[in-house]
N, C-alpha and C positions, 0 to 999 in steps of 0.2 A: 555412417560406417557401415552399422551392423546390417544394416537394409542393403547393402549393395557389395558384403562380403560374397566373393565365390564362395559355390555349393560345392563345386566339382575339382576345384586347382587344391587341393586338403592345403601345400605350402604358403599359397596363398592367401587361405584366409585365417590359415593359424597369424600367417604374419598381420590379418588385419583387426585379431580376438586379441593381439597383445601391442600393438597396438593402441588398440579401444583402453584393455587393462589401463598400457600406461597416462596416457589422459585423462581418465578418472582417478585416476592419484596421486596429478598433478591440479587436476583441476580441486579436491578435498583439499587440500592442502592454500588453493590460493584463495581457496574462501575462505580456511582460517585463517590467515593471511590479511585480506582486508578487510574481514572483521576488526581485526588489532585496530589497523592502522584505522577504522571507521570509528572505534571506539576514542581512537585518541584526537580523530577531525571533533566528535563532539563533545569530548571537554576543551579546545580551544574557539571552536563557534560560539559554546556555552559562556565565555568569559568574554566579555565585552570592553570594549577600551571604557579608563572609565573617567566620569567628568573634572576637568582641574576645579570645580569647587566639590572634591569630594572630604568630606569631614575626616581630620586626620583624629585615626583611633587612639583608643584609648588602651597606655599599657593595660592587661587583660583584663581584656572588655571589649575585641575588638567588633564581636557576631554578635553585638545589645544595639537592636532594630531601635531601639528609641535613641538612639545619641545621642546626645541635645550639643555637643561642642561646641563653639564657637568657631568658623570659618571664615578668617576676614569677615569678622565683629559681625557675622553673619549666620544666625542659626539653618539646620537641615529644615527642608522643610517637607510639609506631609507627603507631597509624590516622588520626590527625593528618596523620602526613607523605604514609600514602597519599591520606587524603583535599586534601591542595595539590597532590600531584602529578595525580594524574587531574581534580581543576581544571584547571588546567594545561596539560594536556594536551586538555579541551575546549575553551578557547579557544583552541590553537592550532587545533585542527581549525577549528574556526566562523568562522577569519579564513579557514580555507584554501576552504575551501567559500561567504562571497562571496564571495574572489578569482575561483573557478572560474565562478561565475554571472555574473561585472562583465567577464568576457574572451568568457565563451560568448553574452552578449547586445552583443558590440560585435561577436562572427565576425558579416559577414555574410549573409542567409538563403540558400536554394537558389533563391528567387525569381530574384532581385540576380544570386546567383552565375550562371544560366542563359539573365538577361538582354544581362550584361557579356559570352559567348560569345558568342552570336548578334548581336549587337553586332559584336563585332570578325570573327568571319564576314564577314557584308556589308561593312565593311570593305575588304576584299580583296577586293570584288569592287564597287567604289565605289558599293555603293548602302546605305541608312536604312532604320530600318524606320519602319511608316507602323502604326500603332495603328488595329482594326478594336470595330466594339461590342459588348462581349462577353453577347451576346442570344439566342443560340443560333443564329444562321445567318452564326457567323462563316466555316466554313468560304466559303461561298459570298460573301458579304461580301466576303471578300480577293479569290477568282477575281472579281468584280465592278469592283473598282475596277483586278485589273491587267488586266484587256480594258480600260476606262480609258488606263491607262498608256500599256498597249501598241499604243494607237488601234486598237483591234479593234472589232469592231462587236458594242453593247452591247448587258446584258442581266440587268434587271433581278432579284433577287434571287427572286421570285416562282416567276418563269421556269423559271429554272433548278432550280430547287424539282423545278417541273415536270418540267422537263422530264431530268433526274437520277431522277425515279421513275419514268420511262417507258421512261428506259433502260434500269432495274434488269430490270423487269417483262420489259423485250424478252428480254434475257440471263439467261433466270433459272435455265438451262441452265448457265450456265458459271459465274456470281458464285456461284450456292446451296450448293454446296461450300466456302464461305468464308465463308458466316455464322452465325453459330450464338447460342445462345440465352445472353443475359449471366448469365443460374441456374444452369443447368443444363449449359453448356457439349457442347450437344444439337446438330445442328443443325435449323435452323427447316422446322417444318413446310408445312404448303401457306398454313394459313389464319395464322399465323405469318409468313411472307415476304408477305405479301397484306398484314396493319398494319405492317410495315417499310414497304413501300413507299410506305401513303398518308401517313403516320406522316414521311417524308422531303417528302411534297410539302404537306400541311397544318399541319403544326404545325411547331416552333420545335427540333426534334429533329437532335443535335448530330452530324455529319458525319466522315466517318472514308476509311479507304484505298480503300473501293469503293466512295462518292461521287466520290473522287478519279478514280480509272477513271473513272465513264462522262466526270463534267465535262472528262475530257481529251481522250474520246471523240467528246463531246456538239460541243464546241468545233473540233473536231482540230488541239490544239496540246499542243505537248506542258505539263507542269506538274511545276515542281522544288522539294522542301520541305525546306526549311536545319531543323536541328537544332543544341542545344547538345552533344549526344552523338553520334557516329556518322558517316559521311559521308551527303552528303544527299539524298533518297529523289528521286528522276528517271524519272515518267509517261510515255508517249506520242514519246520520241526517236524511238527505233524510226522508229514509222509516218507523221510528224506533217513535225519534223525539226524545221527553222528556232529563232530562238529562245526558251526556253520563257515560261512565267508565274510567276512568285520569289515565293513566301508563306516565310511561318515556322510553328512550330509548337512551343509552350512548354508543359514540362507542370506549371510549378511557378508560372502566372502569377497564378491564380487557385486559391482551394482548392476548385469550385463543378467541376471539372476542368481538361481541357485544352485551349487557345489557338488558334486561327488567327491571324495580323497577316498583312499584306502589308510591298512596299516600295518603296521608292522611287531613282530611279535620283541618284546625287550630282550637283548641277551644279558644271558646272566655270568658272572666270572662265577 
């Protein structure tokens, strides 16, 4: 679905992305349900039907593998004792697996842990998380929202993309040394560099550090990126000064890839 999502139809692409996010959420929930069902099945399968000659357990000592109480005037054979012991160990292990799976299902996911860490970091700065649609334009959408929040000259996402592509082209000598092919790891050649810039302007290509650097320089304002682990990344502070645009970087919020959100100041009474 991701490969076939239309690039030139924003509405259709957004529908594709939303549907993929919904399917991923359903799949994750189904996995948790299946794990719990599997553990319950393991418990049942691990307890085979008991033979009719099973010894009658002695009260208070039903786990004693040396139980020699007579059954139908016969004592249990050593082989039967071994089978009973294996059955008991299988039941105990199946129960342990079930408990482990149930506990794992109750543990917070990496997505929730990351979200809590970012929320806590924002709270110390009297900021709230502001969600940006996951449509490939999240970086530009977050920057656009921050321009509005800080009462700076507005820009559309299309304008931000076009200006960013032009900036990268104009600064090829200083930026190309940081641009590598995602498959080979080699530096981009001229054709690949031109395609990279064209994708910035004409598609919903996801943006990263290079695009953030370009946006900070274009808008002449610092940009600060808050993330769950590690210190914030601050671009343009030395060149421009002043209050930065504050956005958030998420690694785990969507399985399709990383995502940027914006922030809002907490209104105080």
